[in-house]
MARSEKE-546167 format. One record per residue (C-alpha): residue number from 1; residue in three letters; x, y, z. Coordinates in Angstrom, 1 decimal. Layout:
N
<pt><i>NUM</i><aa>ALA</aa><c1>X</c1><c2>Y</c2><c3>Z</c3></pt>
...
This chain:
177
<pt><i>1</i><aa>MET</aa><c1>176.2</c1><c2>65.1</c2><c3>61.6</c3></pt>
<pt><i>2</i><aa>SER</aa><c1>173.9</c1><c2>62.3</c2><c3>62.3</c3></pt>
<pt><i>3</i><aa>PRO</aa><c1>170.9</c1><c2>61.8</c2><c3>59.5</c3></pt>
<pt><i>4</i><aa>ARG</aa><c1>168.3</c1><c2>62.7</c2><c3>62.3</c3></pt>
<pt><i>5</i><aa>THR</aa><c1>169.8</c1><c2>66.0</c2><c3>62.7</c3></pt>
<pt><i>6</i><aa>ARG</aa><c1>170.1</c1><c2>66.6</c2><c3>59.0</c3></pt>
<pt><i>7</i><aa>ALA</aa><c1>166.3</c1><c2>65.7</c2><c3>58.8</c3></pt>
<pt><i>8</i><aa>ASP</aa><c1>165.4</c1><c2>67.9</c2><c3>61.7</c3></pt>
<pt><i>9</i><aa>ARG</aa><c1>167.2</c1><c2>71.0</c2><c3>60.5</c3></pt>
<pt><i>10</i><aa>GLY</aa><c1>164.1</c1><c2>72.4</c2><c3>58.6</c3></pt>
<pt><i>11</i><aa>ARG</aa><c1>161.5</c1><c2>71.1</c2><c3>61.0</c3></pt>
<pt><i>12</i><aa>PRO</aa><c1>159.7</c1><c2>74.2</c2><c3>62.5</c3></pt>
<pt><i>13</i><aa>GLY</aa><c1>160.7</c1><c2>74.8</c2><c3>66.3</c3></pt>
<pt><i>14</i><aa>HIS</aa><c1>164.0</c1><c2>72.8</c2><c3>65.7</c3></pt>
<pt><i>15</i><aa>LYS</aa><c1>167.1</c1><c2>74.9</c2><c3>67.4</c3></pt>
<pt><i>16</i><aa>SER</aa><c1>170.3</c1><c2>74.4</c2><c3>66.3</c3></pt>
<pt><i>17</i><aa>PRO</aa><c1>173.2</c1><c2>73.2</c2><c3>68.7</c3></pt>
<pt><i>18</i><aa>ALA</aa><c1>174.2</c1><c2>76.3</c2><c3>70.7</c3></pt>
<pt><i>19</i><aa>LYS</aa><c1>177.7</c1><c2>77.3</c2><c3>70.0</c3></pt>
<pt><i>20</i><aa>THR</aa><c1>179.9</c1><c2>76.4</c2><c3>73.0</c3></pt>
<pt><i>21</i><aa>ALA</aa><c1>183.5</c1><c2>76.8</c2><c3>74.3</c3></pt>
<pt><i>22</i><aa>ALA</aa><c1>185.8</c1><c2>73.9</c2><c3>74.4</c3></pt>
<pt><i>23</i><aa>GLY</aa><c1>184.8</c1><c2>71.3</c2><c3>76.7</c3></pt>
<pt><i>24</i><aa>GLU</aa><c1>181.3</c1><c2>72.1</c2><c3>76.5</c3></pt>
<pt><i>25</i><aa>TRP</aa><c1>178.5</c1><c2>71.1</c2><c3>74.2</c3></pt>
<pt><i>26</i><aa>GLY</aa><c1>175.0</c1><c2>72.6</c2><c3>73.5</c3></pt>
<pt><i>27</i><aa>CYS</aa><c1>171.5</c1><c2>71.0</c2><c3>73.6</c3></pt>
<pt><i>28</i><aa>PRO</aa><c1>170.3</c1><c2>70.3</c2><c3>70.2</c3></pt>
<pt><i>29</i><aa>THR</aa><c1>166.8</c1><c2>71.0</c2><c3>71.4</c3></pt>
<pt><i>30</i><aa>CYS</aa><c1>166.7</c1><c2>73.9</c2><c3>73.7</c3></pt>
<pt><i>31</i><aa>GLY</aa><c1>170.4</c1><c2>75.6</c2><c3>73.2</c3></pt>
<pt><i>32</i><aa>GLU</aa><c1>171.2</c1><c2>75.1</c2><c3>77.0</c3></pt>
<pt><i>33</i><aa>ARG</aa><c1>175.2</c1><c2>74.9</c2><c3>77.2</c3></pt>
<pt><i>34</i><aa>HIS</aa><c1>176.5</c1><c2>71.7</c2><c3>79.5</c3></pt>
<pt><i>35</i><aa>PRO</aa><c1>179.7</c1><c2>70.9</c2><c3>80.5</c3></pt>
<pt><i>36</i><aa>SER</aa><c1>181.1</c1><c2>68.0</c2><c3>78.8</c3></pt>
<pt><i>37</i><aa>SER</aa><c1>180.8</c1><c2>65.7</c2><c3>81.9</c3></pt>
<pt><i>38</i><aa>PHE</aa><c1>177.1</c1><c2>65.7</c2><c3>81.2</c3></pt>
<pt><i>39</i><aa>ASP</aa><c1>175.2</c1><c2>63.8</c2><c3>78.7</c3></pt>
<pt><i>40</i><aa>THR</aa><c1>171.7</c1><c2>65.0</c2><c3>79.2</c3></pt>
<pt><i>41</i><aa>CYS</aa><c1>170.4</c1><c2>68.7</c2><c3>79.2</c3></pt>
<pt><i>42</i><aa>TRP</aa><c1>169.3</c1><c2>69.5</c2><c3>82.7</c3></pt>
<pt><i>43</i><aa>LYS</aa><c1>166.9</c1><c2>71.9</c2><c3>81.2</c3></pt>
<pt><i>44</i><aa>CYS</aa><c1>164.8</c1><c2>69.7</c2><c3>78.8</c3></pt>
<pt><i>45</i><aa>GLY</aa><c1>166.3</c1><c2>66.1</c2><c3>79.3</c3></pt>
<pt><i>46</i><aa>THR</aa><c1>167.3</c1><c2>66.0</c2><c3>75.9</c3></pt>
<pt><i>47</i><aa>GLY</aa><c1>170.5</c1><c2>63.7</c2><c3>75.2</c3></pt>
<pt><i>48</i><aa>ARG</aa><c1>174.1</c1><c2>65.0</c2><c3>74.1</c3></pt>
<pt><i>49</i><aa>ASN</aa><c1>173.2</c1><c2>63.0</c2><c3>70.7</c3></pt>
<pt><i>50</i><aa>GLY</aa><c1>169.8</c1><c2>64.5</c2><c3>70.5</c3></pt>
<pt><i>51</i><aa>ASP</aa><c1>167.6</c1><c2>61.5</c2><c3>71.7</c3></pt>
<pt><i>52</i><aa>PRO</aa><c1>164.4</c1><c2>63.0</c2><c3>73.3</c3></pt>
<pt><i>53</i><aa>ALA</aa><c1>163.8</c1><c2>62.9</c2><c3>77.2</c3></pt>
<pt><i>54</i><aa>GLY</aa><c1>162.4</c1><c2>59.8</c2><c3>78.4</c3></pt>
<pt><i>55</i><aa>PRO</aa><c1>160.8</c1><c2>58.8</c2><c3>81.6</c3></pt>
<pt><i>56</i><aa>ASP</aa><c1>164.2</c1><c2>58.4</c2><c3>83.4</c3></pt>
<pt><i>57</i><aa>TRP</aa><c1>165.6</c1><c2>61.9</c2><c3>82.4</c3></pt>
<pt><i>58</i><aa>ALA</aa><c1>165.5</c1><c2>63.3</c2><c3>85.7</c3></pt>
<pt><i>59</i><aa>GLU</aa><c1>167.4</c1><c2>60.2</c2><c3>87.1</c3></pt>
<pt><i>60</i><aa>ARG</aa><c1>170.1</c1><c2>60.7</c2><c3>84.3</c3></pt>
<pt><i>61</i><aa>VAL</aa><c1>170.6</c1><c2>64.4</c2><c3>85.0</c3></pt>
<pt><i>62</i><aa>SER</aa><c1>171.0</c1><c2>63.9</c2><c3>88.9</c3></pt>
<pt><i>63</i><aa>SER</aa><c1>173.3</c1><c2>60.8</c2><c3>88.0</c3></pt>
<pt><i>64</i><aa>ASN</aa><c1>176.1</c1><c2>63.4</c2><c3>87.1</c3></pt>
<pt><i>65</i><aa>HIS</aa><c1>177.5</c1><c2>63.4</c2><c3>90.4</c3></pt>
<pt><i>66</i><aa>LEU</aa><c1>176.3</c1><c2>67.0</c2><c3>91.3</c3></pt>
<pt><i>67</i><aa>ASP</aa><c1>176.6</c1><c2>66.1</c2><c3>94.8</c3></pt>
<pt><i>68</i><aa>GLU</aa><c1>180.4</c1><c2>65.6</c2><c3>94.8</c3></pt>
<pt><i>69</i><aa>PRO</aa><c1>182.3</c1><c2>68.8</c2><c3>95.5</c3></pt>
<pt><i>70</i><aa>PRO</aa><c1>185.1</c1><c2>69.6</c2><c3>93.1</c3></pt>
<pt><i>71</i><aa>SER</aa><c1>188.5</c1><c2>68.6</c2><c3>94.7</c3></pt>
<pt><i>72</i><aa>THR</aa><c1>190.0</c1><c2>72.2</c2><c3>94.0</c3></pt>
<pt><i>73</i><aa>LEU</aa><c1>187.4</c1><c2>74.1</c2><c3>95.9</c3></pt>
<pt><i>74</i><aa>ALA</aa><c1>188.2</c1><c2>74.7</c2><c3>99.6</c3></pt>
<pt><i>75</i><aa>PRO</aa><c1>185.6</c1><c2>74.9</c2><c3>102.2</c3></pt>
<pt><i>76</i><aa>ILE</aa><c1>185.2</c1><c2>78.1</c2><c3>104.3</c3></pt>
<pt><i>77</i><aa>GLY</aa><c1>184.8</c1><c2>75.8</c2><c3>107.5</c3></pt>
<pt><i>78</i><aa>PHE</aa><c1>183.9</c1><c2>72.8</c2><c3>109.1</c3></pt>
<pt><i>79</i><aa>THR</aa><c1>180.6</c1><c2>71.7</c2><c3>111.0</c3></pt>
<pt><i>80</i><aa>ALA</aa><c1>181.2</c1><c2>70.0</c2><c3>114.4</c3></pt>
<pt><i>81</i><aa>ASP</aa><c1>180.6</c1><c2>66.6</c2><c3>112.9</c3></pt>
<pt><i>82</i><aa>GLY</aa><c1>183.8</c1><c2>67.5</c2><c3>110.6</c3></pt>
<pt><i>83</i><aa>GLU</aa><c1>181.5</c1><c2>68.1</c2><c3>107.5</c3></pt>
<pt><i>84</i><aa>PRO</aa><c1>182.9</c1><c2>70.8</c2><c3>105.0</c3></pt>
<pt><i>85</i><aa>VAL</aa><c1>180.8</c1><c2>74.2</c2><c3>104.9</c3></pt>
<pt><i>86</i><aa>PHE</aa><c1>180.9</c1><c2>76.1</c2><c3>101.6</c3></pt>
<pt><i>87</i><aa>ALA</aa><c1>180.1</c1><c2>79.9</c2><c3>101.0</c3></pt>
<pt><i>88</i><aa>VAL</aa><c1>176.8</c1><c2>80.9</c2><c3>99.5</c3></pt>
<pt><i>89</i><aa>ALA</aa><c1>177.9</c1><c2>81.9</c2><c3>96.0</c3></pt>
<pt><i>90</i><aa>GLY</aa><c1>174.5</c1><c2>83.5</c2><c3>94.9</c3></pt>
<pt><i>91</i><aa>TYR</aa><c1>170.7</c1><c2>82.5</c2><c3>94.5</c3></pt>
<pt><i>92</i><aa>THR</aa><c1>168.7</c1><c2>80.8</c2><c3>91.8</c3></pt>
<pt><i>93</i><aa>GLN</aa><c1>165.8</c1><c2>82.8</c2><c3>90.2</c3></pt>
<pt><i>94</i><aa>ASP</aa><c1>163.4</c1><c2>80.9</c2><c3>92.6</c3></pt>
<pt><i>95</i><aa>GLY</aa><c1>165.5</c1><c2>82.3</c2><c3>95.7</c3></pt>
<pt><i>96</i><aa>LYS</aa><c1>167.3</c1><c2>79.1</c2><c3>96.4</c3></pt>
<pt><i>97</i><aa>ALA</aa><c1>170.9</c1><c2>79.3</c2><c3>97.7</c3></pt>
<pt><i>98</i><aa>VAL</aa><c1>173.6</c1><c2>77.9</c2><c3>95.5</c3></pt>
<pt><i>99</i><aa>LEU</aa><c1>176.8</c1><c2>77.1</c2><c3>97.6</c3></pt>
<pt><i>100</i><aa>ALA</aa><c1>180.1</c1><c2>77.5</c2><c3>96.2</c3></pt>
<pt><i>101</i><aa>ASP</aa><c1>180.9</c1><c2>73.8</c2><c3>95.9</c3></pt>
<pt><i>102</i><aa>LYS</aa><c1>177.7</c1><c2>73.6</c2><c3>93.2</c3></pt>
<pt><i>103</i><aa>ILE</aa><c1>178.7</c1><c2>75.9</c2><c3>90.7</c3></pt>
<pt><i>104</i><aa>LEU</aa><c1>179.9</c1><c2>74.1</c2><c3>87.4</c3></pt>
<pt><i>105</i><aa>ARG</aa><c1>181.1</c1><c2>77.5</c2><c3>85.5</c3></pt>
<pt><i>106</i><aa>VAL</aa><c1>181.2</c1><c2>80.9</c2><c3>86.2</c3></pt>
<pt><i>107</i><aa>ALA</aa><c1>180.0</c1><c2>83.6</c2><c3>84.0</c3></pt>
<pt><i>108</i><aa>PRO</aa><c1>182.9</c1><c2>85.4</c2><c3>82.4</c3></pt>
<pt><i>109</i><aa>SER</aa><c1>183.5</c1><c2>88.7</c2><c3>83.2</c3></pt>
<pt><i>110</i><aa>SER</aa><c1>183.9</c1><c2>91.1</c2><c3>80.2</c3></pt>
<pt><i>111</i><aa>THR</aa><c1>187.3</c1><c2>92.6</c2><c3>79.5</c3></pt>
<pt><i>112</i><aa>ARG</aa><c1>186.0</c1><c2>95.3</c2><c3>77.3</c3></pt>
<pt><i>113</i><aa>THR</aa><c1>185.5</c1><c2>98.9</c2><c3>78.5</c3></pt>
<pt><i>114</i><aa>ASN</aa><c1>182.5</c1><c2>100.7</c2><c3>78.2</c3></pt>
<pt><i>115</i><aa>SER</aa><c1>182.2</c1><c2>103.2</c2><c3>75.3</c3></pt>
<pt><i>116</i><aa>TRP</aa><c1>180.0</c1><c2>105.4</c2><c3>77.4</c3></pt>
<pt><i>117</i><aa>ALA</aa><c1>182.7</c1><c2>105.6</c2><c3>80.0</c3></pt>
<pt><i>118</i><aa>VAL</aa><c1>185.3</c1><c2>106.7</c2><c3>77.6</c3></pt>
<pt><i>119</i><aa>ALA</aa><c1>183.0</c1><c2>109.3</c2><c3>76.1</c3></pt>
<pt><i>120</i><aa>ALA</aa><c1>182.3</c1><c2>110.4</c2><c3>79.5</c3></pt>
<pt><i>121</i><aa>PHE</aa><c1>186.0</c1><c2>110.8</c2><c3>80.4</c3></pt>
<pt><i>122</i><aa>VAL</aa><c1>186.7</c1><c2>112.5</c2><c3>77.1</c3></pt>
<pt><i>123</i><aa>CYS</aa><c1>183.7</c1><c2>115.0</c2><c3>77.6</c3></pt>
<pt><i>124</i><aa>ALA</aa><c1>185.0</c1><c2>115.9</c2><c3>81.0</c3></pt>
<pt><i>125</i><aa>PHE</aa><c1>187.8</c1><c2>117.7</c2><c3>79.5</c3></pt>
<pt><i>126</i><aa>LEU</aa><c1>186.0</c1><c2>119.1</c2><c3>76.4</c3></pt>
<pt><i>127</i><aa>ILE</aa><c1>182.5</c1><c2>119.5</c2><c3>77.2</c3></pt>
<pt><i>128</i><aa>ALA</aa><c1>182.2</c1><c2>119.2</c2><c3>81.0</c3></pt>
<pt><i>129</i><aa>PRO</aa><c1>178.4</c1><c2>119.2</c2><c3>81.5</c3></pt>
<pt><i>130</i><aa>LEU</aa><c1>178.0</c1><c2>116.7</c2><c3>79.1</c3></pt>
<pt><i>131</i><aa>ALA</aa><c1>180.3</c1><c2>114.3</c2><c3>81.0</c3></pt>
<pt><i>132</i><aa>ILE</aa><c1>177.8</c1><c2>114.1</c2><c3>83.8</c3></pt>
<pt><i>133</i><aa>PRO</aa><c1>174.7</c1><c2>112.5</c2><c3>82.2</c3></pt>
<pt><i>134</i><aa>LEU</aa><c1>177.3</c1><c2>110.1</c2><c3>80.1</c3></pt>
<pt><i>135</i><aa>GLY</aa><c1>179.0</c1><c2>109.3</c2><c3>83.3</c3></pt>
<pt><i>136</i><aa>HIS</aa><c1>175.7</c1><c2>108.2</c2><c3>84.9</c3></pt>
<pt><i>137</i><aa>ILE</aa><c1>174.7</c1><c2>106.3</c2><c3>82.0</c3></pt>
<pt><i>138</i><aa>ALA</aa><c1>178.3</c1><c2>104.7</c2><c3>81.7</c3></pt>
<pt><i>139</i><aa>ARG</aa><c1>177.8</c1><c2>103.4</c2><c3>85.4</c3></pt>
<pt><i>140</i><aa>SER</aa><c1>174.4</c1><c2>101.9</c2><c3>85.0</c3></pt>
<pt><i>141</i><aa>GLU</aa><c1>175.4</c1><c2>100.1</c2><c3>82.1</c3></pt>
<pt><i>142</i><aa>ILE</aa><c1>178.5</c1><c2>98.7</c2><c3>83.6</c3></pt>
<pt><i>143</i><aa>GLN</aa><c1>176.5</c1><c2>97.6</c2><c3>86.5</c3></pt>
<pt><i>144</i><aa>ALA</aa><c1>174.2</c1><c2>95.8</c2><c3>84.0</c3></pt>
<pt><i>145</i><aa>THR</aa><c1>177.0</c1><c2>94.3</c2><c3>81.8</c3></pt>
<pt><i>146</i><aa>GLY</aa><c1>179.8</c1><c2>93.9</c2><c3>84.3</c3></pt>
<pt><i>147</i><aa>GLU</aa><c1>182.1</c1><c2>95.7</c2><c3>81.6</c3></pt>
<pt><i>148</i><aa>GLN</aa><c1>185.3</c1><c2>97.2</c2><c3>82.7</c3></pt>
<pt><i>149</i><aa>GLY</aa><c1>185.3</c1><c2>101.4</c2><c3>83.0</c3></pt>
<pt><i>150</i><aa>ASP</aa><c1>183.7</c1><c2>102.0</c2><c3>86.3</c3></pt>
<pt><i>151</i><aa>GLY</aa><c1>186.7</c1><c2>104.2</c2><c3>87.2</c3></pt>
<pt><i>152</i><aa>LEU</aa><c1>186.6</c1><c2>106.1</c2><c3>84.1</c3></pt>
<pt><i>153</i><aa>ALA</aa><c1>183.0</c1><c2>106.8</c2><c3>84.7</c3></pt>
<pt><i>154</i><aa>ILE</aa><c1>183.4</c1><c2>108.0</c2><c3>88.3</c3></pt>
<pt><i>155</i><aa>THR</aa><c1>186.5</c1><c2>110.2</c2><c3>87.3</c3></pt>
<pt><i>156</i><aa>ALA</aa><c1>184.4</c1><c2>111.9</c2><c3>84.4</c3></pt>
<pt><i>157</i><aa>LEU</aa><c1>181.6</c1><c2>112.3</c2><c3>87.0</c3></pt>
<pt><i>158</i><aa>ILE</aa><c1>183.7</c1><c2>114.2</c2><c3>89.6</c3></pt>
<pt><i>159</i><aa>LEU</aa><c1>185.7</c1><c2>116.1</c2><c3>86.5</c3></pt>
<pt><i>160</i><aa>GLY</aa><c1>182.4</c1><c2>116.9</c2><c3>84.9</c3></pt>
<pt><i>161</i><aa>TYR</aa><c1>180.8</c1><c2>118.2</c2><c3>88.3</c3></pt>
<pt><i>162</i><aa>LEU</aa><c1>184.0</c1><c2>120.0</c2><c3>89.3</c3></pt>
<pt><i>163</i><aa>TRP</aa><c1>184.3</c1><c2>121.8</c2><c3>85.9</c3></pt>
<pt><i>164</i><aa>THR</aa><c1>180.6</c1><c2>122.6</c2><c3>85.5</c3></pt>
<pt><i>165</i><aa>GLY</aa><c1>180.7</c1><c2>124.1</c2><c3>89.1</c3></pt>
<pt><i>166</i><aa>PHE</aa><c1>183.7</c1><c2>126.1</c2><c3>88.1</c3></pt>
<pt><i>167</i><aa>LEU</aa><c1>181.9</c1><c2>127.1</c2><c3>85.0</c3></pt>
<pt><i>168</i><aa>ILE</aa><c1>178.8</c1><c2>128.3</c2><c3>86.6</c3></pt>
<pt><i>169</i><aa>VAL</aa><c1>180.9</c1><c2>130.4</c2><c3>89.1</c3></pt>
<pt><i>170</i><aa>PHE</aa><c1>183.1</c1><c2>131.9</c2><c3>86.4</c3></pt>
<pt><i>171</i><aa>VAL</aa><c1>179.7</c1><c2>132.7</c2><c3>84.2</c3></pt>
<pt><i>172</i><aa>VAL</aa><c1>178.0</c1><c2>134.5</c2><c3>87.7</c3></pt>
<pt><i>173</i><aa>ALA</aa><c1>181.3</c1><c2>136.3</c2><c3>88.2</c3></pt>
<pt><i>174</i><aa>ILE</aa><c1>181.4</c1><c2>137.8</c2><c3>84.8</c3></pt>
<pt><i>175</i><aa>LEU</aa><c1>177.5</c1><c2>138.7</c2><c3>84.8</c3></pt>
<pt><i>176</i><aa>ARG</aa><c1>177.9</c1><c2>140.5</c2><c3>88.0</c3></pt>
<pt><i>177</i><aa>GLY</aa><c1>181.0</c1><c2>142.6</c2><c3>86.6</c3></pt>
């Protein structure tokens, strides 16, 4: 750790570098994570070693070969001029399209199973009416977080509705005599 970082540690507003995966580094100013091929934070311009953004920071960020597609990504087609065409992988917050060749890292999908989906599935066999709201809660959480368990939630909803329907028919039949 450099003396400068130690001195900044207690300063108000100073952020520690983010914990990163292998091959990544965290910006000591804003905490943004970057691949090891970058030496400047693309968000605030701070250098990997904590140097503040200088007047040339935009040039330093753009000089990291963002215009060169990774060699492992295959285009989906070619133009009449022979230029490769890449699929649109998504959109930025301001609505700009991001092509597949520009993605540096993909957000990992969760391998965790949603707890609400498990609870809904169990309730489908024990307390069927309770499986219905739990299944809907699980599905909305799964869509928001990317967790596993959508199949469990759907199964719980189907069983919950079926068992609840049978229960209603059974109670009505008993009450009618």
